[in-house]
N, C-alpha and C positions, 0 to 999 in steps of 0.2 A: 472266861473262868474256865480253868481245868482244874477238875478233881484231884485230892490225894489219892497217890494207890499206894498202899503200904508194902505193896509185895514185889514192885519196880525198883530195880536198880538198875541205872543205865550207865555202863561205863563209858570211857574216852578209849580204854588200851584199845587196840588192832586185838579182833578172835585169830587164835591160833590157825595157820593156812593149812589148808588140806588140799590135798590130791586133788587135783581138775575132774579125775575120773573115778573118786572115791563117791559113794552114792548118795543121793542127798536123803537126808530127816525129812518127811513129810507127816505131818498132825493130821489128820482126817477130827474135822468139827461137825459133829453130829450136831443140828444146830434143832430140834424141835422134843420137847418134853410134856407134848399133848398126851393126856389119855387117848390109846387106840390109834398112837401114831401110826405112818406109811413107812415113815424115815428108815428105820431098822432093815427094812426089807432093800431099799435103797443104796443103804450103805454097805452092807453085805456083797451087793454086785459092783461096789464102787471097791471096794477091798479088794476083790477080786483081781481086779484091771491093775490095781497097784502093786498087788505082790505078783502077778506075773512081770512087771518091769526089774529087770537088773539094776537100772541107775536108779532106784525108790527105795526106802526103807521106810516100812510104814509103822504109824500107831494112833491109838484113837482117842479121842475126847469127848464124851459123850453127856451134853446138858443135861438129859436128864437123871445121872448120875452125881452132877454138881449141885449142893446146895449153897447156894450163895445166897445173901442178904441184899436185897437192892438201893439198900441206907449206905453203902458203903463202910459202912463202920467195922474198924477192926478188933472183932471179938474172938473168943477162940474157936466158937464155928467156924467164921471165915477164915480163920489160919488153918483151921486142920482142912476146909474144903481145898484152900488153893495149895498146900500141899502136896494134894494128890496131880492137880493140874498144871500151875505154873510152869514147873519144870518140861513137861511134853510141849509148851509149845516155848518155852526160851530155849531149849535146846535144837528145836526144828532150824531145817532151811528153809520151810516151806510148808504153805499149808492147801488144803483143798477142806472148803467147807460145805458143807450141805442142808440145804433151806427149803422148807415151804415156803409156802408163801399165806400166810393168815390177812384178811380184811387190806389185800394189794401191799404187803410188806412182810418182812419177816419176823418170827417172835421172839416176844420180850427177854425169854430166858436165854436167847442167842445175845442179842445185845447186852445182855446180864453180862454175862460172860467175856464178852469185847469190852465191854466198858472197864472192866476189874484189871487189865492190864493196857500197858502202854509200850515198853520198850520191845517188850516180846513180840511185836507185830512189824517193830519199826526195821525197813529198809530189808524187807523180804518178801516174795510172792505168795499170792492168794490166788488158788482156782475155784471157782464157783459153782455149783451143781444145783440144780432147782426140781423140783420138782411141781406138780397140782394138777388144778385143770386144766378148762381153755388156754391158760396164757402160762402153763407150765414153770410158773414160778419165777417168771421173769422180770416181775415187777420187784421181787422183792430184793433178787439178785440186782439191779440196779439203785435198790436204796442201799445195799451193801458196798457198792463199789465207794460210794460217797463216804461209807466211815471209812472204809479202810484208806482210802487217799487221807484223808483228816489225820489217821493214823502213822501216815509215812509209810505206806505198806502198799505192793504195787499189785494190781489186780489184772490178770491175763486176761486176752483178749476175748478167746474163745469159752465158751460154756459147755457145757453138757445142759439138759433141760426134758422133764420128763412131763407131755401133756397127755391129760388123764391117767395121771401115774398107773391110777389102779387096775386100768385095764391093758396094762400094757406090760403087768407080769402074772403069771399064773398062780396060783397056790401055793405053790411051793417054792417060791420066789424067783421063777426064772422068766426072762422075755422071751415073750413070745415071739418077737422078730430081734433079734441083737445087732444086726447088721451095722443100723445106723448111729445108737448109743456106740456101740464100742468105736466106730471109725470117729465118732465124734470126741470121745477120751481119748482116744490116741492123740489124737489133733492138741486137744487141750491138755493133758499132762507132758506131750513134747515140748510147748509153749512152758510149761510148767517148771521142765527142768534146765530150759534155756536159761530162763531168769534164775533161776534159781541157783544154777554154778553162776552166771554173772555175778548176780549180789552176791555170794557168798566168799566172792575172791575179793570183788570190789571190798565188802569191809574186815576182810584180814589183813589189806593193803591201808585201808584209811577209815579210820571211825567215822560212821555217818553223823554229821551234826545237826541235822536240818531242824 
C-alpha cells in the first residue's frame, strides 16, 4: 500500500528540453538532525566539491531545518514546511544525499523527508555520501539504495565514505589528507553528471511511466 502524498503532482507531459551542456541542478540533502551532529562539517566539504564544478549548480535541503510530522497528515504546519523543501527537490536534475549511520542504518528524519515525496525522486540519479565509525556509514548507504530503488530513482555506483569521520577533519573542518576523498568525490560526481544528463534528456523526450 502506498501512502497518499499531498504535495506530489506527477505529470505525463515531457519536461522542457535543455541543452546537453546546461549545468545540472543538484540538491544536496543533509540527512542528520541529531543534536551535536557532525554532518555540517562533511556537508561544507562536499559543497566545495560541488561548487568547484562548472557542470553542477547546487542547493541544499537540511533535514534539521525541516519540521515534518511523521503522520503524513496535511496540516498547515506540514504544508508550510513542504513549501520550502519540495520545490528544491522537484527542480533538481540530480541529488547528493549525505547520511550518517545510526544503529546500522540511516536516520529517521531522512527517511521521513524521503517518504513525504515521490514524484520528485522519479527517474533521477542519487549519489550517496556517508560518514561514521569503522564502517564509514556504508550500511546506511546500502539501505538507502533499496529505498531509492522503490522510488524509481537511480543510485550511482561509487560513493564517498568517511571512516572514523571525526578524526579525518581538523577543528577548522579541513581534511587532514584530502587526496583520497577528493578523488572519490570526483569519480562519484562524474558518474552523477553522466546519469543526470542521460536521464534529463530521457525525461524531456518521453515521460517516465514506471
